[in-house]
LUMVOKOL-341351 format. One record per residue: x, y, z of N, C-alpha, C in turn. Coordinates in steps of 0.05 Angstrom, whole numbers, plus 5000, padded with zeros to 4 digits. Example, Ala and Ser with C-alpha at 12.3 -4.5 7.8 and 13.67 -1.06 7.14 Angstrom:
% residues 2
526448865156524649105156526449345156525749555142527349795143525850015157
This chain:
% residues 287
502049764998500150025000501550284997503750265019505250505013507350504992507950324977509150324949507250444928504450364927502550464911502250774921502350864942502151144951504451294944506651144943509251324938509551354903508751174890508251184864506151414854503651384870501751594865502951894865504151884890505352174899507052294875509052124868511052194849509552264821507352114808505752154789504352444791503452494816502152734822504052964816506652924826508653114827509453134797509752984783510653004753508053154745505853044742503953224731503653534742504553544763504553884775506954024757509153884759511554014740511054064714509453874703508853914673506454164674504654134689502154344687503854664691505654624710507354874715508654984691510354804678511854874653509254944633507554854630505654934610503955184613503555224642502455514648504355744642507455674647509255824640509455904614509655704596509555724569507255864558504955874562502856004558503156324564503556334586504756604598506456734580508756624579510856754558509856814530508156594520507656624493505356844492503556884514501757144509503257374510505657414525507257634524508657704504509757504491512157534471511357484442509357324437508257244412507757534392506157674408505357954392507858124390509958124406512358294400513858134376514357864380515557714349513757774329510857794326509457844303509858124296510658304315511258634302513758584288515858514302518258434290518258354259516658124259516857974233515658184214513258294222511958464200513358784196515558794207517059044200518659004180518758724167520258634141518258584123515958684123513758664104513758864079513958734057514058904035511259084029508958964039506759124034506559314057504959514045504559774062502559714083500859534081498759454102499659234123499759304150500859114165499158844164496758804158495258584160495858374135497158484116497858294093500758234086501857964087504257944083505057884053506358094041507058094011509957984006511757974032514257854019515958064038518757904038521158054057522458304042522858474061524158754048525558874072527659054067528459174086528259474079526159514061525559804052525159964074523359854091522360084112524260144133526660004138528960034153530260244138530860214112532760364093531160714094528360644091527160924091527461084111527660954136528061074158530461294159532461214145535261314145535461494121534261414094534861584073532561734067530061704073528061894058524761854068523061884056519861874066519261624070518061584090517261304107514261254097512761494089510261434079509261684059509161614038509261834018506562004019504061844024501762014029501562214056502462054077502662274104504962454107506862394083509462564080510662534114511462334120512662284146515162204135517062424143520062404132522062334153524362274143526962164164527762424185526862684172527662864189525562894215523362794211521462804234522262604251523262344244523862164261526562204274527762304262530662344272530262544294528762744291528062964314526962874338525062674329523262524357525762354369527662214356529462084364531762254384532462464368534262624387532962744413530662834410528962894437528762664452528462434447528362214466531362174478533162174464535462144475536662414488535462624483536562864501535362804527532662744525530862764554531862504570532462294558533562034571536162064583538262234567540862264577540662454602539562724599539362864621538062794647536362684642534462564661535962344682537462184662538661934677541362024692542162224685544462384698544162464726541862614726540562764747539162604765537662364760536762184770538362004784540761924768542361744782543961854804544962114802546362284822544562294847541862444844540262414866539462174881538761974862538261684873540261564890542861614879544961484894545061634920545061854923545562044946543061944967540961914957538561854968538761554983539761324966539861044977542061054996544261254989546561205016545061335042544261525037542361635062540761445077539161285064536861165073537760865083540460775071541560545081543560555103544960805105546960825123546361005148544161195146543661325170540961265179540561325203537861315219536961625227534861705218533962015220530862025219529762235233526862225235525562265209523262115201521962165178523361965155524961795167525961575144524061415134522361305155520561105138518361245119517661505126515661665111517561725081520061745083521361815059521861575043522361345053522361075039519861025021516861085041514861035025514561255001515261495006514961684984516461574957518761484963521061384945519461114930518360994940517060744929514260824912513161044921510961134906510561144873513061294859512661254835512960974819513760794831514360514826511360384830509760454847506860284855505060464837504460684834502460794822502560814793500260764779500260724752501661034735502960984715504161184700501861354689499761284684497661484676496861644697496761574721495861724743498361924748500461854749502962004751503362214735502262154705502462374684500462574686498062444698495662714704496462854721498262734749498362864769500763114766502863054746504763164739503863454724501963354704500363544684498963724707497963674724496363854741498564044755500563844768502764034783503864264765505064204738506064404721503964664716501364554713499364774706499264994726499064834754498865034777501265154781503365104782506165204782506765454763505665374734505665554713504065824720501465764729499565984733500566154754501366024777502366154799504466344788506466214777508366374766507666614749505966604730505366804716503567014729502466944750500467114765503067274781505167184790507067344802508967494788510267384767511967494749511367614728509067494714508567594690509567424669511667194676513167024657511166804650510566754623508966544615510266274607510166094622511865814618509765644604511165474583508765234573510764974577508964784570510164524570512064464550513664304553515964274531517964054540520364044529522463824536522863824567523664104579524164104606522264004624519964034622517863894637517763574635518263514611518763214603521263114622523363254621525663164638525263184665523963324678523363414700521263144710519363084698517762854703519462594706520862574682522762324678524362304706525262504712527662504738525562404762522862454765521362464787520962154791520662044771520261694771522261564769524561674753527061514753528961464781528261694796529961664825529061404835526461334839525561114854527160824839527160824818528460604808531260574813532660824816535560824820536160804851534060904865534660824898534760534902532460384892532260174893534359944886535660024863537859874852540559934865540860194872543160264884543260154913541160184929540960114954541659814961540059644942540959354941543759274936544959424924548459434927549359534946548659684961549859844983549559635006547259475007546359285032548159085028549558995007551458785006554158855013554559125019557459135029557659065059560158995068560558935092562159185106560259205132561359465152564359415154565359205155567859225162570059315144568859325116570459505098570959795107568959905109568860195121570460235147569960065164571260095189574860065181575759885161577959835157579360115145578060225130578460515120578860695139576860675162577660915181579960845198580460595202582860515218585060565207585260565178587660665167587960985160586461125171586261435174584961595152583261415140581361525117579361705130578361965121576562065136573762025115571662145126569062045111568762085082569862305071570162385041572162145028574262135038576061935029574761635025573561535045571961305051570761285028568561515026566461485003567261494973570061644972570461644948572661454933573661354954575961104946575260834956572560774970572360564980569160474971567360644981564560574978563860574947564360804935563960874910564660684891567460614888567660374874567160124876565960034902564859824906561959814895560360004897557559984884557460114857559760214844560060294822558060124800558259854801556359654778553959744787552859774813550059824820549060064809551560284808550160534801550160554770551960424759551960404724549360254715548359994732545959894725543560054731543560174751541160394755541260594733543460694721543460914706541960784678543060554671542160434645539060344648538360244670534960214675533560464674534960684688533560954681533461044650535561004638535461124616533260954597533360674597531460524585528560604593527560654615525260744626524561014615526561154611525761404602525961384570527261234553527261234530524161104522523060954535521060764528518160944540518261124554516261244567514461374546511961304553509661424539507661574550506661424574504361554582504961824598507161834617508162074624509062314610510362214584511162404569508862574550506562344546504562434531503162694547503162684575501362924590502863144597505763094593507463304599508963464578508563334553509763464526508863694522510063904506508464094495508664094463508264274448508764324420511964364416512564124394515164124390516964004404515763824425517063624442516163394444516363304420515563024411518262814413517962614431519262384435518962194415520561984411519761744396517761604403516961524428514261364429512061534422512061814428509762024421509562004385512262004378511762024348510861714336511661524347510161254338506961284343505961384363503561384366502261584350503061804344502461984323502261894293504061664289504161554257501861384256500261274277498461104277495861244265495661534270493761704262493561694231496261694219496461784191495761444172497361294186497561064169498560804180497360594188498760374199500360214179502660314176504660174159506860024173508459864158510659684172512759924180512660174173514860344181514360374216511960334220511460364256512560094268512259874255513459664267516959664264517559804243520659794242521660004266520160234267521260384286520760284320518860114319518259974348520059754353521159654329523359444332525859564342526959814330529159914335528859984367526960074377526560184401526959934418525459704414525859464429528659334425529859384410532959264407534159424425534259714423535759874445535059804475532459784481531559734507532659484516532559264495533358994502536358984507537859144494540959154499541359304530539859514536540359664558539559474582537459324580536759174603538258954610539058844585540958624593542958664599544858934594546959044605546459144634544359204640543559284671543259074686542058794677542158574693545058464692546858474673549358364670550858504694550458814698552158934721551358854749548458794749547258734777548558504786549758294771550558044777553458034785554758304780557558274787558058414817
């Protein structure tokens, strides 16, 4: 009887493992098959996404050399303006968010002060709340601040690239803090104590001991912040102004004119860049 029960238990465990693998396969298929189809149809020779006419590289070539959609007059100049805006926003917001986030991570991990718990909760809020809620709240914030400034000084400010940069800094700081703080938590206190015993002051310990040890975490956080900024649509949609079109906003605007494989090509390039940055970030976190 015990032998039968043992065999039955092994059979149930085997069925359970197969079921878990099957569920995992369905989950990943649901997430990634649409992305795979998007990439495949970026090589479609037909100008209609729903019909496959053959393989071509013309959509990628047109992004670099000329008009991507003759009827809508979507030109390479428009695309590269959007690309330059996205890169500018991502670069500036990443540098500032990485610096501020690293300092905040050091403060939260190494010091005990009044309001520390509340500050930790505020840091995690941008990660928890939906992007659309944060985008709307930032739009209301900028509107109120601009209105108040105009009433006090007569200076009229409008939405544009600076507001997108400030918004991206606001939500990127949270991801930087979480990533860098995890790296700081791995440090042994004895390393700092050894530096102090050898005569180093606080600044020398920070510059020559702590920062080199957490440098992979800082770089990983910077790559993650750059990726999130480059891919962001919801927050940029609410905080962008005239002439401040980023690449995700531009792709959304292309859909209003014509759904062609040019959209797939641009999306594939964004996906490739994001994938490289995310893989680099994960590789650095493992160091």
